[in-house]
C-alpha positions in Angstrom: 81.0 121.8 126.4 80.6 125.5 124.4 81.8 125.0 120.6 83.2 128.4 120.7 87.0 129.2 120.3 89.1 131.9 121.3 91.9 132.8 119.9 94.5 135.3 119.5 96.4 134.7 116.3 95.4 132.0 114.2 99.1 130.0 113.3 97.7 126.7 111.3 101.0 124.4 112.9 99.7 122.7 115.6 97.2 123.7 118.3 94.5 122.2 120.5 90.6 122.5 119.5 87.7 120.9 122.2 84.9 120.1 121.0 82.5 117.6 120.9 82.6 116.0 117.9 85.6 113.1 116.6 88.0 116.1 116.5 87.3 115.9 120.3 90.9 116.4 122.3 92.4 116.2 118.8 95.8 117.9 118.3 95.4 119.3 114.2 98.1 120.1 112.3 97.9 121.7 109.1 98.0 124.8 106.9 96.6 128.3 105.7 95.3 127.4 102.3 93.5 129.8 99.3 91.8 128.9 96.3 94.9 127.1 94.4 94.4 124.4 96.3 93.7 121.4 94.7 92.7 117.1 95.7 96.6 116.1 95.6 97.7 118.8 98.7 94.9 117.9 100.5 95.9 113.7 99.7 99.8 114.9 100.6 98.8 116.8 103.5 97.4 113.8 104.8 100.2 111.6 103.9 102.7 114.1 106.4 100.7 113.6 109.0 98.7 116.1 108.9 94.8 116.9 109.6 93.6 120.1 109.1 93.5 122.8 106.4 92.1 127.1 107.3 90.1 127.5 103.9 90.6 131.0 103.0 89.6 133.1 100.0 91.1 136.9 100.0 90.8 136.7 95.8 87.5 135.0 95.3 85.5 135.6 98.2 82.6 134.1 99.1 80.1 137.5 98.6 81.0 139.5 95.9 82.9 142.8 97.6 80.9 145.0 95.3 77.2 145.8 94.5 74.9 144.0 95.3 76.3 141.9 97.0 75.5 138.4 95.6 77.2 135.2 97.1 79.9 134.1 94.5 78.3 130.1 93.7 82.2 129.5 91.8 84.0 130.0 95.3 80.7 128.3 97.1 81.5 125.6 94.5 85.1 125.5 94.9 84.4 125.0 98.8 82.4 121.8 98.5 84.9 120.2 96.3 87.7 120.9 99.1 85.0 119.9 101.7 84.9 116.3 100.2 88.8 115.9 99.3 89.3 116.6 102.9 86.8 113.9 103.7 87.9 111.2 101.7 91.5 112.4 103.3 90.2 112.8 107.1 90.9 116.0 106.5 89.2 118.9 108.9 88.6 122.1 107.5 88.2 125.5 109.1 86.0 127.8 107.1 87.0 131.4 106.4 85.8 133.3 104.6 88.2 136.7 104.9 86.9 139.0 103.2 83.1 141.0 103.3 81.9 144.1 102.0 83.0 147.4 103.8 86.7 146.0 104.2 88.9 147.7 102.5 92.4 145.3 102.3 92.8 141.9 100.6 94.3 140.2 103.4 93.1 141.6 106.5 90.6 144.0 108.4 91.5 147.4 109.5 90.2 149.4 112.1 90.0 152.4 109.6 87.9 150.2 107.5 84.3 151.0 107.0 83.4 148.2 108.1 83.4 149.5 111.4 81.5 152.6 110.9 77.8 151.5 110.2 75.8 148.4 110.7 74.8 148.2 107.5 77.8 146.2 106.3 77.3 144.1 109.3 74.2 143.3 107.6 76.1 141.6 104.5 78.1 139.9 106.9 75.6 138.3 109.0 73.2 137.4 105.4 76.3 135.5 104.4 77.3 133.1 107.3 73.2 132.5 107.5 73.8 131.0 104.3 76.9 128.8 105.1 75.6 127.6 108.0 72.5 126.9 106.2 74.3 125.3 103.6 76.5 123.2 105.4 74.9 122.1 108.8 74.1 118.9 108.0 78.1 118.2 107.1 80.0 116.1 109.1 82.9 116.6 110.9 85.1 117.5 108.3 83.4 121.4 108.7 86.4 122.1 112.0 85.3 125.6 112.6 84.0 128.1 111.3 86.3 131.5 111.3 83.8 134.1 111.6 86.7 137.2 111.2 89.8 137.0 109.7 92.4 139.6 111.7 89.8 142.1 113.1 91.7 145.6 113.4 88.5 147.4 114.8 88.9 151.2 116.1 89.9 152.7 119.1 88.1 153.8 121.2 85.1 151.3 120.8 82.3 152.7 121.7 79.9 149.9 123.0 76.8 149.3 121.4 78.5 151.0 118.0 79.4 149.5 114.8 82.8 149.3 116.3 81.6 146.9 118.9 83.1 143.1 118.2 81.9 141.4 120.6 78.3 142.7 119.4 79.5 141.6 116.0 80.2 138.3 117.3 77.1 137.7 119.4 75.0 138.4 116.1 76.8 136.2 114.4 76.4 133.3 116.7 73.2 133.8 116.9 72.0 133.6 113.3 74.5 130.6 112.9 73.0 128.7 115.3 69.3 129.1 114.0 70.6 126.4 111.7 73.6 125.0 112.7 74.3 123.5 116.3 77.1 121.5 116.0 80.4 123.1 114.1 82.5 125.0 116.5 82.7 128.7 116.0 86.3 130.4 115.9 86.2 133.9 117.5 89.8 135.8 116.4 90.9 138.1 119.2 90.8 142.2 117.3 94.4 143.4 116.6 95.3 146.2 119.1 98.9 148.4 119.3 101.1 147.3 122.0 103.6 149.4 123.6 106.2 148.8 120.4 103.5 150.3 118.3 102.6 147.2 116.9 99.3 145.0 116.1 98.9 142.6 119.2 96.1 140.2 119.4 96.8 139.0 122.7 96.2 142.3 124.0 93.2 141.5 122.3 92.4 138.7 124.1 90.7 140.6 127.4 88.6 142.3 125.4 86.8 139.6 124.0 83.6 138.2 125.9 82.1 135.3 125.1 78.0 134.7 123.3 76.0 133.1 124.8 75.5 129.5 123.5 74.9 126.5 124.9 75.5 124.6 122.3 
């Protein structure tokens, strides 16, 4: 079974993720959390019957947003702590870097971001996911998934093979992750496109996604 999950909007209230892990066919119930989470919060979630945390880093990115775009060791140390607490209490963690160099908004990705205009920005993202995959490949199923991009609003129209080609970027990210990590689920968020009401719609973006080649 492919360990890739395509989603419209990642609402971590209750959804089923099918992957060949100890969480196979498990219904997840959890929350989206930032970097203020402490061990007592993880325990409280487990006591309430929750089993999933989507851990996001918009306010303390895993990679510096400004040059020289170094990895943020403080953020990674915090991620390590959350993984330790979560494993202790039986909680799965979705790793969501949330923000990358070339993105201008702290909480979401916009179609106007420089990120979609130059492949050089993608290289930073690829380098970050390569580092994540190397660092966490041998971790247990406490890692419920890798959430590659948060709310990707893409430019319109999109030219295939251009920096605005989300499918091309997903393929590159999947390839670099699988060089080191063949066990953890990869999560692909659908692009946000404008619907007839002038609002961003992830559901309408779902048909545009192409599943990367991934035998794992």
